[in-house]
MARRO-374444 format. One line per 4 residues: number of its first residue (from 0); their letters; for each residue x, y, z of C-alpha. Coordinates in Angstrom, 2 decimals. Layout:
<drenlums>
NUM	a	X/Y/Z | ...
</drenlums>
This chain:
<drenlums>
0	maei	-24.38/-33.51/11.16 | -25.07/-31.26/14.16 | -27.42/-33.86/15.70 | -24.68/-36.53/15.73
4	etli	-22.19/-34.12/17.28 | -24.72/-33.16/19.97 | -25.39/-36.82/20.85 | -21.65/-37.59/20.93
8	emgf	-21.18/-34.63/23.23 | -23.84/-36.11/25.52 | -21.69/-39.24/25.89 | -23.05/-41.56/23.20
12	sker	-20.91/-43.21/20.57 | -21.06/-42.20/16.94 | -22.48/-45.60/15.94 | -25.29/-45.35/18.52
16	aeka	-26.02/-41.73/17.55 | -26.32/-42.67/13.86 | -28.50/-45.68/14.68 | -30.78/-43.62/16.94
20	lavt	-31.27/-40.94/14.30 | -31.99/-43.59/11.65 | -34.51/-45.40/13.89 | -36.34/-42.11/14.69
24	nykg	-36.39/-41.13/10.99 | -34.08/-38.17/11.63 | -36.75/-36.23/13.51 | -34.19/-34.42/15.64
28	vepa	-31.93/-34.78/18.65 | -34.63/-35.09/21.29 | -36.39/-38.19/19.86 | -33.01/-39.84/19.25
32	mewl	-31.95/-39.00/22.82 | -35.13/-40.54/24.25 | -34.61/-43.68/22.16 | -31.00/-44.05/23.33
36	laha	-31.96/-43.55/26.96 | -34.76/-46.09/26.62 | -32.41/-48.69/25.05 | -29.27/-47.87/27.02
40	ddpa	-29.27/-51.28/28.73 | -30.35/-53.22/25.66 | -27.44/-55.52/24.64 | -28.74/-55.60/21.05
44	idag	-28.34/-51.84/20.59 | -24.83/-52.40/19.19 | -25.79/-55.49/17.20 | -25.30/-53.71/13.93
48	htig	-21.70/-52.91/14.85 | -20.65/-56.19/16.49 | -21.71/-58.62/13.82 | -18.77/-57.82/11.65
52	ssss	-16.36/-58.00/14.52 | -17.75/-61.32/15.76 | -17.65/-62.86/12.32 | -14.16/-61.65/11.76
56	aept	-13.16/-63.02/15.13 | -14.05/-66.61/14.24 | -11.06/-68.82/14.85 | -9.30/-69.91/11.71
60	papa	-7.57/-73.22/11.51 | -3.99/-72.64/12.51 | -1.19/-74.43/10.79 | 0.26/-77.37/12.52
64	aape	2.76/-76.23/15.04 | 4.41/-77.39/18.14 | 2.12/-77.48/21.15 | 2.22/-74.31/23.16
68	ssss	3.57/-74.33/26.62 | 1.39/-73.67/29.58 | 3.16/-70.36/30.23 | 2.36/-68.96/26.76
72	tqek	-1.24/-70.06/27.16 | -1.43/-68.20/30.46 | 0.10/-65.06/28.95 | -2.45/-65.13/26.14
76	aede	-5.25/-65.42/28.65 | -3.88/-62.46/30.57 | -3.66/-60.44/27.36 | -7.26/-61.25/26.55
80	aaev	-8.24/-60.29/30.08 | -6.46/-56.99/29.66 | -8.41/-56.13/26.52 | -8.83/-52.41/25.89
84	ksfk	-12.42/-51.43/26.63 | -12.18/-47.63/26.64 | -9.91/-44.60/26.40 | -9.09/-42.20/29.20
88	cdec	-8.11/-38.55/28.93 | -4.94/-38.07/30.98 | -5.62/-34.35/31.36 | -9.18/-34.35/32.70
92	gkll	-9.73/-38.03/33.55 | -12.84/-38.40/31.40 | -13.59/-41.93/30.24 | -14.31/-42.26/26.54
96	knqd	-15.95/-45.31/25.05 | -14.36/-45.49/21.60 | -12.09/-43.79/19.08 | -14.79/-41.46/17.80
100	emey	-15.53/-40.12/21.26 | -11.83/-39.63/21.91 | -11.35/-37.66/18.67 | -14.41/-35.54/19.37
104	haak	-13.23/-34.84/22.93 | -9.78/-33.86/21.66 | -11.23/-31.50/19.06 | -13.54/-29.88/21.61
108	tdhk	-11.17/-29.52/24.58 | -7.80/-29.40/22.77 | -6.59/-32.21/25.03 | -3.85/-34.30/23.48
112	sfse	-2.88/-36.94/26.03 | -4.97/-40.13/26.04 | -4.33/-43.68/27.21 | -6.02/-47.02/26.77
116	stee	-8.06/-48.33/29.64 | -9.51/-51.68/30.58 | -12.25/-49.95/32.51 | -15.56/-50.25/30.75
120	kkpl	-17.68/-47.14/30.52 | -20.77/-47.85/32.56 | -24.21/-47.19/31.10 | -26.04/-44.14/32.35
124	teee	-28.25/-44.49/35.38 | -31.81/-43.22/35.39 | -30.73/-40.08/37.26 | -27.92/-39.48/34.77
128	kqaq	-30.32/-39.96/31.88 | -32.69/-37.38/33.32 | -29.78/-35.01/33.93 | -28.51/-35.43/30.38
132	lall	-32.00/-34.87/29.02 | -32.42/-31.75/31.15 | -29.03/-30.51/29.97 | -30.01/-31.10/26.36
136	eerm	-33.27/-29.22/26.82 | -31.42/-26.34/28.47 | -28.98/-26.15/25.58 | -31.80/-26.16/23.06
140	kqkr	-33.53/-23.35/24.97 | -30.28/-21.39/25.07 | -29.80/-21.81/21.32 | -33.37/-20.69/20.65
144	kere	-32.87/-17.68/22.92 | -29.62/-16.74/21.17 | -31.30/-17.08/17.77 | -34.25/-14.91/18.86
148	erek	-31.90/-12.25/20.27 | -29.85/-12.29/17.07 | -32.97/-11.94/14.91 | -34.22/-9.11/17.16
152	aeal	-30.89/-7.30/16.88 | -30.91/-7.69/13.08 | -34.49/-6.35/12.92 | -33.51/-3.35/15.06
156	erer	-30.51/-2.68/12.82 | -32.69/-2.81/9.70 | -35.18/-0.42/11.30 | -32.37/1.93/12.33
160	vrik	-31.01/2.00/8.78 | -34.49/2.62/7.39 | -35.13/5.49/9.82 | -31.72/6.98/9.08
164	sgke	-32.25/6.90/5.31 | -35.74/8.38/5.71 | -34.40/11.12/7.97 | -31.65/11.97/5.50
168	mqda	-34.19/12.27/2.69 | -36.43/14.43/4.88 | -33.48/16.66/5.83 | -32.60/17.05/2.16
172	rlrl	-36.16/18.10/1.37 | -36.21/20.58/4.29 | -32.91/22.10/3.15 | -34.25/22.44/-0.37
176	qeqe	-37.44/24.06/0.93 | -35.41/26.49/3.05 | -33.28/27.39/0.07 | -36.41/27.86/-2.00
180	mqkl	-37.92/30.18/0.63 | -34.72/32.21/0.86 | -34.53/32.52/-2.91 | -38.20/33.51/-3.04
184	veqr	-37.65/36.24/-0.44 | -34.59/37.46/-2.35 | -36.53/37.45/-5.61 | -39.34/39.50/-4.07
188	rrek	-36.82/41.97/-2.70 | -35.22/42.30/-6.13 | -38.62/42.73/-7.73 | -39.44/45.53/-5.29
192	vedm	-36.13/47.24/-6.08 | -36.69/46.88/-9.82 | -40.26/48.13/-9.44 | -39.04/51.18/-7.52
196	marn	-36.39/51.86/-10.17 | -39.04/51.55/-12.88 | -41.26/54.09/-11.08 | -38.29/56.43/-10.77
200	rvra	-37.65/56.12/-14.50 | -41.31/56.86/-15.22 | -41.23/59.93/-12.93 | -38.03/61.14/-14.61
204	qiea	-39.63/60.69/-18.02 | -42.75/62.57/-16.93 | -40.59/65.35/-15.56 | -38.64/65.50/-18.83
208	dkqa	-41.89/65.67/-20.79 | -43.08/68.54/-18.61 | -39.86/70.44/-19.20 | -40.15/69.85/-22.97
212	rkla	-43.72/71.10/-23.05 | -42.78/74.16/-20.97 | -39.94/75.03/-23.34 | -42.20/74.48/-26.34
216	aggq	-44.81/76.82/-24.82 | -42.10/79.47/-24.36 | -41.31/79.38/-28.08 | -37.95/77.75/-27.68
220	ppaa	-36.91/74.98/-30.06 | -37.21/71.49/-28.79 | -33.57/71.49/-27.91 | -34.79/70.54/-24.56
224	aapa	-32.86/67.42/-25.02 | -30.78/68.90/-22.25 | -32.62/66.86/-19.66 | -31.33/63.81/-21.50
228	papp	-28.21/63.69/-19.32 | -30.49/63.07/-16.34 | -31.19/59.44/-17.27 | -27.57/58.33/-16.85
232	pitn	-27.84/58.09/-13.05 | -30.87/55.92/-13.64 | -29.34/53.82/-16.38 | -26.10/53.41/-14.48
236	npgp	-27.81/51.46/-11.68 | -29.02/48.59/-13.87 | -25.44/48.08/-15.05 | -24.59/45.37/-12.46
240	kvty	-27.65/43.41/-13.59 | -25.57/42.13/-16.49 | -24.06/39.56/-14.12 | -27.15/37.75/-12.90
244	eqar	-26.95/35.89/-9.62 | -30.14/33.86/-9.98 | -31.91/31.82/-12.61 | -35.68/31.40/-12.76
248	iqir	-36.23/27.89/-14.17 | -39.59/26.54/-15.34 | -39.68/22.75/-15.64 | -42.30/21.39/-18.06
252	lpdg	-43.33/17.76/-17.37 | -44.48/15.27/-20.02 | -48.12/15.49/-18.81 | -48.19/19.27/-19.31
256	ktls	-47.72/20.26/-15.68 | -45.01/22.76/-14.78 | -42.71/23.36/-11.83 | -41.00/26.68/-11.18
260	htfa	-38.05/27.38/-8.95 | -35.30/29.97/-8.56 | -31.73/28.65/-8.44 | -28.41/30.38/-7.94
264	akeq	-26.67/31.17/-11.20 | -23.62/29.16/-10.10 | -25.60/26.07/-9.13 | -25.09/23.00/-11.25
268	laav	-27.72/21.56/-13.56 | -27.74/18.56/-11.20 | -29.61/20.77/-8.68 | -32.47/21.12/-11.18
272	rlyl	-32.52/17.35/-11.66 | -32.65/16.79/-7.86 | -35.46/19.34/-7.50 | -37.42/17.50/-10.20
276	qina	-36.95/14.09/-8.51 | -38.05/15.43/-5.11 | -41.14/17.31/-6.32 | -42.31/14.93/-9.08
280	qefa	-43.00/11.48/-7.65 | -42.96/9.73/-11.04 | -39.29/10.66/-11.37 | -38.27/10.02/-7.72
284	eedg	-36.56/6.70/-8.43 | -36.22/6.89/-12.18 | -33.21/7.65/-14.31 | -34.87/7.12/-17.67
288	fklm	-35.52/10.76/-18.51 | -33.61/13.64/-20.06 | -33.68/17.43/-19.84 | -33.73/19.68/-22.89
292	ttfp	-34.46/23.21/-24.10 | -36.17/24.29/-27.32 | -34.84/27.84/-27.82 | -32.12/27.13/-28.58
296	kkif	-32.71/23.41/-28.95 | -30.30/21.46/-26.75 | -30.41/18.05/-25.05 | -28.33/18.05/-21.90
300	tted	-25.83/15.21/-21.51 | -24.37/13.62/-18.39 | -21.42/16.00/-18.53 | -23.75/19.02/-18.55
304	ydkp	-25.13/18.12/-15.09 | -21.81/19.19/-13.53 | -21.84/22.61/-15.26 | -23.32/25.80/-13.68
308	ldll	-26.55/27.25/-15.00 | -25.00/30.50/-16.21 | -22.48/28.59/-18.32 | -25.31/26.58/-19.92
312	glvp	-27.18/29.76/-20.90 | -30.07/29.24/-18.45 | -29.66/32.62/-16.72 | -31.66/34.75/-15.91
316	savi	-34.60/32.51/-16.89 | -35.24/29.43/-18.99 | -37.76/26.70/-19.75 | -36.53/23.11/-19.41
320	ivsr	-38.59/20.28/-20.90 | -38.56/16.81/-19.35 | -38.65/13.95/-21.83 | -38.78/10.23/-21.02
324	gk	-36.10/7.94/-22.32 | -32.32/8.10/-22.00
</drenlums>
């Protein structure tokens, strides 16, 4: 647990850290720290861990043996006096109370050289307790600050992604609107040209009729078909119109509404689908619809979306019906 590691890092043993957390009902590091500081000088704080050792240390009746010499008795006393009470880091000189603290210190600092020590780790003074508590509070504040900064950075990143996606969609709509305006201007120009050509044809026909009437009034047979060769210059101009460059598409929605737009003849059917999704909100995020024509009747498949409009027979104009369902 992170709380146990934090308390061990503050200089408490693993047993005391576990006992403090259990006594404070696992309410967090700070209550456990206060309890440990309040009971630092209490000899019964380690009672739960020394009972087993004291019971196991009860002298057992030794088998009958020769009486020990006074020298061996003295050596045993010296050994007991030199009992290991702590561990010392040979690299930084820090005194560690038990095996758990030594292992934690080694994992944290990567120190590998330790030695046993008869020096007992002294309990913390009141000033040291206050310093440890202040250090703990500072670390908690630092962690909260880091978490808040991380959450703020994540929120900014999410907002940046949202703005970017919205801007890309807006740019796509603006490009489509610009293309639509350009195509509309081109269509009007073509209409003016076609209108002018139609007026010229009407004038030529009127002129031909006048010539026919004049010849008829002069008593000549109506062989005035001679002016007929005049139309060729007029009929030669519409020749290039056989290869249409644009397609006027009317999109009929399920509710009866219609959308009209002029596309390039070489644009793919997918451009019509995109135009529908941008201008009809009910299809903006929906894939469950299909496009079809009635004359001739044809339901466009997924492969058809990659084909140009002229190849699908939608040039120079066509009506596409939108139907729900895949």
